[in-house]
N, C-alpha and C positions, 0 to 999 in steps of 0.2 A: 022292764028289762031284767033278765036273770042276773044273779050275782056273778055267775061265771062270765057271761058276756060283758058285764060291766068291768070286771077286772081285766079282761083281755083288751077291751077298747081303751082302757086307761093307760095301757102300756105303749111306749114308743115303738115304732116299727121301722124307723129310718136309720141310716148310718149316723154315727156320732163322731164328727171330725172337727177338730179345732173349736170345740165348745158349741157346735151348731148341729142340729138335726137336718139331714139332707137326703134326698133320694139317691139311689144308685145311678151310675151312668146309664143313660138310655131308659131309665125308669123301670128297670128289670126288678122282679120280685121273686121271692122264694116262699113256698107254702110251708106253714107249720102245722103239723098233724097231731091230733089227739090219739095216742096209741091205744087208748081204751075203746075207741070207736072206729078208727081208721079214717076219720073225717077231718077236713081242714078247719082250723079254728081261726087263722088269720094269715096274712102274707106280710113278709118283712122284706126290706131292701136286699137285693142280691148283688153284692159288690163285684166290680170288675178289678183287674190288675191296676188300672188307673186310679180307682177309688182307694185301693190299698196304698199306693204311693202317695196319694194326697194325705192319708192318715199319717204316714211316716213323716211327711213334710211337716205336719202340724206338731208331731211329737218332737222332732228335731228343733223346730223353732222355739218351742217352750222349754227346752232342756236347761239352758243356762240360768234363766230366771228361777225355774223351779228348784234347781240345785242350790241356789243362793237363798231360798226361803228358809227362815229359821226352823230348826227341828221341832220346836214346840208348836209352831203354827201347823206344820205338817201333821203332827200328832193329834192336834185338836180337830182337824178335818176327819181323821180316822175315827176319833172318838164320837164326833157327831154322826158319822155314818153308822157306827154301831148303834147309837141311840135310835136313829131313824129306822133301821132294820128291826130293832126290837119292838118299836111302837107299831110298825106295820107288818108284823110277822104273819098275821092271818091272811092279808092280801097277797103277800109274797109267796106264802105257802100254797095258796090256791092256784096262783099263776103257774108255779112250778109243777103242780100235779097235772094241770091241764096240758102242759107241753111234754112232760116226761112220764107221767103215769103213776108214780108212787103214791101210796095213801097220803092224805092230807096231814095226818099226824106225823108221818115220817118226814114229809116236806117241811113241816114246822120245826122238827128237830134239826134238819139241815140248815134252815135259816138261822137258828140259834148258834149252831156250830160255825157257820160262815161269819156271822156277826162277831164271834169271839176272836177271829183272826184280826179284825179291825181294832178291837179293844187291845189285843195283845201287842200288835205292832204300833199302836198309838203310844204305848209305854216304851217300846224299844227305840222309837225315833229319837228320843233324848238320851239314849245310852250308847250312841256310836262313839267308841273310844279310840284313842290314839296311843302313842307311846313316846317316852323320853328315856334315852339310855346313854350312859357314859361308855365311850369306846374302850375296848380292852386295854389299849395303851395309854389311856387317860388324856390323850391330846385332842380328842374330838367328841362330838355328840351325835347321836342318831335320833332324828325325829321321825316318827311313823304316824301317818295320817290315813284315814279311810274316807274315800270319796265315792259318790255315786258312779256306777259303771257307765251310765248314759242311757239313751233310748233303748227300750226293751220291746221284744216281740213275745207275746204271750198267746198260747194256744190251749184251749180247754176242751174237755170231753162233754158228752151229753149226760152222763150218769149222775153227776153231782153239779148241776149247772150254776149254782150259787157258790158253793164251798170251794170248788176248784179255782174259780176266779178270784175269790177273796184271798185264798192262800197265796196267790201270786201278786195281786194288786196291793195287798196290805204292806208287805215288805218293800215293794217297789216305791210306793208313796213315802213310806217312812225313810227310805234311804235317799230320796231325792231324785228318783228316776221318772222320766215320762215313759209312756207305753202305748203300743197298739195291741189290742186284744181281739182275737177271733174266737168267739164261742162256736160250739158245734152247730151245724145246720139244723139238727133236729130240735135243739133246745136253746134258741137264741134269746127268748123273751126275758128270762131271769137276768141275763147280763145287761140287756138294754135297760131294764128297770133299775138295775144297780147303778148304771151310769147316771141315770136321772137322779137317783138319791144322792150320789156323791156330788153332783153339781149343786143340789140343794144344800149339801153340807159345806159347800164353799170351795170345792176343788176347782182350781183355775182352768181356763180353756186350754186345750192342747195337752194337758197332763195325761188324761185318759181318753183314748180314741177307740171306738168300737166299730168293727166291720163284720157284717154277716154275709155269708156267701155259700153257695152250693159247691164252688170250685176252690176248695181249700188250698190245694197244691198250686193251682194257677195264680192265685192271689198272693199267697205267702212266700213262695219261692223267690220272686223278684225282690221282696223286702229283705229276705235273708241274705241274698247275694248282693244287695245294694251297697253295703259297707258302712252306712251311717248308723244303723242299729248296732249295738254292742253287746246285746244279751238276748238269748233265746231260751224261753222256758216252755216246756211242753208236757202235758199229761195226756196219755193215750196208749195206743198199742206199741209193742216193741217193734213191730214191722215198720210202722210209720216213723217211730223214733229213730231207727237206724238211718232212714232216708234223710231226715232232718239234720242229723249229725253230719252226714256227708255234705249236705248243702252248706252247713255252718262252717265246715272246715275251710272253705275257700276264703272266708273273711276272719277266720280264727275267732269266732264269736264265743263268748262265755255261754255255756249251755247248762241247763238244769233239765233233767229228764226223769219223769215219774212214769214208768212204763208198765208193761204187763206183769201179772202175778200168777202164781199157781200154788196158792198157799196150802201147806199141809197142816192138819190138825191131829195131834197125837194124844191118845187117851191111854194111859197106863192102868194096869189092873188095880193099883193102889189109889187111884184118883177118887175124889168125891163125885159120884156119878150124877148127882143133882146139879152140881156146878158144871160138870162136863157137858151135860145135855143143854143146860141154859146157855153155856158158852158157845156150843155148836150152833144153836139156833141163832144167836147173835152173829156169829162169824159167817154163817152160811146165808141167812135170810135177810140181813140188812140190805136194803135197796132191792129186795127180791132176788138177791144173788148177783145183781149187776154191779159188782164192785171189784176193783183190782185186789182188795184185801179179803175177798170172800174165801171161805174155806172150800177149796176145790177138791182136796183129797183127804178123806177122813180115815185115819189109820187107828184101829182099836186093838188093844192086846187081847188075844184069843179068849182068856177066861171070862172077860166081861163083855165080849162082843154081842152075844144074844140079848143080854139085858139092856145094853146101850141101844141096840138097834130097835128093840121093842119100844123103849121110852121115846126115842127120837121119832119113830114112825107115828106114835100117838100124838106127839106135839105137831108134827107136820100135817097130820090128818085133820087137826082142829083149826087149821088156818082157813080163813075165808078169802076166796079169790073174787075180785071184782073191780069195778071202776073206782079209782082212788078217792073220788069225791063222795062215795057212798059210806054211810055209817057202818062201823064194824069191820070194814075191809082190812085185811092184813097184807095181802099180796096183790099188787096191781099188774098191769100188762108188761110185757117186754117192750123194748123201745120201738121195734119195727118188725116187719115180716122176715127180714134177713136174719135178725138175731133169733127170732123164734124158731126159724127153720134150722139154724145152726145147733141150737139146744136139742131139737128133735133128732138131728143126725147123730150127735154125740151119744145120746141115750140109746138110740137104735143100734149103734155100733157096739156099745157095751153089752146090751142084752143079747145081741147076736153072738157075742163071745162068751156067754155064760152067766152074765149078771142077772139077778132077779129083782124085779120091781116090787118092793114091799108096799108101795103106795105110788099112785100117779103113773108116770111113764108115757104120757101122751099129751098132745095139744088139747087145750080146753075148748069146748064147743062155744059157738057164738061169735059175735063181731069182736074186733080188736085182736091184739097180739098176745094172747094169754097162753101160759103153759102151766100145767098142774104141778103143785109141789110134789116132789119125787124123792123117794129114798131107794137107792140101789144097793143090794147086798151082794157079797161075793164078786166084787168088781175085779176082773183080772188085770194084772199089771200091764198087759198089752193093749188095753182099751185106750182109745184116743183121749178120753177125758182124764186119763192119768197124766197126759202131756200137754193138753190144750186147755186154755181158760174156758170155763163153761159159760159164765155170765148169765146164769139163770137159776131157778129154784130147784136145783138138783143136788142131792147129797149122796155121793158115792162112798160106800163103806168097804174097807179092805182090812182083813185081820193081819196081825203080826205076832211073832212069838217073843223076840228078844229086843232089847234096847238098841243094839247095834243094827239090827234089821230095820227097825223103825227109822233110825237116823239115816241109814243108807237110802231108804225109799224116799224120805222127805227131801234129801239133798239131790236126788236124781232128776234134776230139771235145770233148764237154762235160766230159770227165773230165781229171784231171791229177794222178794219184797217182805213178806211177813210169814211167820209160823205161829201156831198156837200149841200150847203144851199144857196137859193136865196131869198132875201128879201131886201126891202129898209127901213125897220123899224130897227133902231139901237138897240133898247131895245130888240126886238124879236131876232135879230141876236145874241146878247150876251146871252140871256136867253136860246135859243135853243142850242147854242154851248156848254153851260155848261151841258145841259142835254143829249146830244148825246154821246153814249158810244163808241167812236172811238179814236184812237190815233192821227188822223189828220182830219182837216176840211177845205174844200175849200169854203170860204165865197164869194159868188158872182163871183166865178171863177171855171173852170172845171179841173184845174191841180194843184197839190200840190208838185210834186217832184222837189227838188232842192238840189244839193250837199251841200249847206250851211245850210240846215235845217234838223232837226232830223226826219228821216223816220222810222215809225214803228207803230204797233197796240197794242190793248189790247184784253182781253178775248182770244179766240182761234185763233186770228190773229197773235200771236207771242210774243216774248220776246226780249227786248233790242231795241236799235235804231241804225240806220246806217246814216252816214252823219252828218253835223252840227258840233258844237264844242264838242258834246258828243260822236260822232262816234268813235273817237280814244280810248275812255275809255273802249270799249268792248275788246280791245287788250292789256290792261295794268292791272297789279296787283298793289295794294297799299301795301307798306311795311313801317312799323312804327319802328323807332329806339328810345328806351328810353335812355336818358343820365342823369346820376345822378351827379349834381355839388356840392352836399353837402360834 
């Protein structure tokens, strides 16, 4: 038996409800595809709305006892999960590559990143603080306590199938919340395997429930409108996020939304071009460009545009495209045919409006959902990819003349997740950072994600923050007790 088949067959494929693995109602299943070949690697349970409600029942039933579990005990479960993920990183990375397509080395990096959320929130579990205050008139006291918000509904995307789940599960467990999580239908295996590991780490039955389904809306909307869940956390497109916020409004659910991005990357003439090119490669090509943090619009000051474009094109040209399990591969396939065709349409639109493909610019030949690493020069401001997320290995270059022009173009979007800024001028760095309308900024670096930092955006890129010291706050309610001593 090949190592790939062995890893897939060792992964659970049923729903995980109330601490038990079970088939979906009617035995229905959902095919999981290898995007590098377009072939099915296995089938997982395809949950119905009734299965979803059963998962919520389990979460509600477990909530009181879990909330009363000592913080240290909750933290130790997270610590053991971190250790298990670290020990089994090779297996978890291969599983992720098979269902999502990214190179194994990059998958292994995601496993390490995901595991860090469990380590971080293991430490935060015992640091949930309250308050004691004397009333201004001296006659009373204010007691402030923070308690778990209650059962949570968590929805994760396909592009980071382990990290996006860990970023939600970690703080929920630390805070004392139970949960129902629905991973993306394209990449359910990483989450199912994580549930198995957390059970091995000692997580009690009913705290984490996993439902996989092709019908995300049909299964999750009844849970959102049910009223027993008290928190909804979603990572995905802004379009879907808006719908979920509308559904959550009926029950006034606490919501955390990490939505779309349209990240600008600004390179000023005084920047260190070596750092700028390195940063652009990280910001653009992490996950093959399939990331909400990906540099979507690269604005370069005119005096250094030609040099920057030449260097970036050389770097992109050196990337090896192929199946993520093969040695030396830098860029894997896109997730499916729909995403590949979207990238093609965006590039074709830009070229039709005058952009020049310095490299790439077309679908890669062969099986699977591959698109060539692409650099586009002279991208007009009217091109669709100036407004829409690319989610692919395409770097659009647009020149600018002045700082004000660069800031104006960077902010001209409904999104506000992250910006990247390259300059050696400290005053410019501070000035531009204050003007950029995003929740995060990479200053002279092409990556911002860190479990110890608050991740999130402004405008239509979302609500709330994940990670950092504030990440656990999203899963806690504040209760104030007034005491009269008079």
